[in-house]
N, C-alpha and C positions, 0 to 999 in steps of 0.2 A: 086662424093663424095664431101661433103662440107669439109671446112677447119678443123672443129672440129673432124670429123671422121678420116680425114687424119692424124692429129696430134696424136690422140689416137692410130691409127694403127702404126704409126712410133715409138711412145714411147714404145708400147707393143713389137714390133719386136726388139727394141734395149735393152729391159730388164730394162727400166726406168719406174719409178712410173708414172701411167697415171693421177694421181691427182695433184701431185706437180711438176713432171718433173725434180726433182733434185736428188733423191736417187735411188739406184738400188732396184728392186722388192724383196719382201720376197719370200721364197721358194714356187713355184707353184702358185704365186699370181700375180696380175697386179698392186698392190699398195705396197709401202714400209711399213715397220713396223710402222713408225711414223704416217703415214696416216691411217693405219689400226686401230691403237690404238685411234687416234682422232675420227674416224668414229664410233668405238665401244662405246666410251664414249658419243659421241653425241647422239647415239641411246638410250643409257641407260637414259640419261638426258631427252630426248624427251618423252620417255615412262613414266618417273617419273612425268614430268610436266603435261602430259595428264591424270595422275591419274588413269591409267589402262583403259582409254577409248578406246585406240587403241586395246588392247587385247579383250575387250568386243565386239567391232565392228567386229573384225576378227572372233571371235567365233560365233557370231550371223550369219555372212555370211556363215561360214562353216556349221552350223546347217541347215540353209536354203537350201544349196546345197545338203546336205545329205538327207534331207526330200524329195527333188525333184528327188533324184537318179542321181545326177550329180557330176562330179569330182570337188573337191574344188580348184584344180590348174588351170585347163583349161576350166571348165564348160561343158565339153563334157559328154555324157551319160555314166553311169557305166553299164557294161555288166555283164553277169553271172560269168565270171572268176574274176570279181572284187568284188565278195561277201565278206563282212567283211572288206573291204578297203574304204577309203574316196577318194583315188586317183585312176585314171584309170591305166591300165597296162602301157600305153605309158609314163605317168608322173612318175610312180614308177620306170620304167627302166631308164628314163632320169635322175632322181635324183640320182640313184646309179652310173650312168656313170660319173656324175659330181663329186661325192665323190671319184671315183676311186675304188669302191668296186666290 
């Protein structure tokens, strides 16, 4: 394991922000509130600067995958039980596990 991964694991285990390494983490997160707010604002500014280009590219990619009958998250094939969804069952279950639903 390289030094960056070791540092990340140590910060995470200690409950310290993995980005700044200074503050304790926000509830159920690996970053502190300050870093979360900074990252959120940076993303908003990035999307604003790109003029919606990021959104258009993502939507075009998703549409291409749907047309090909593939999952938009993992590019795996969509099966019969995935009818009406754009994500396969594995990706749908994985995203609900991450949210804690």
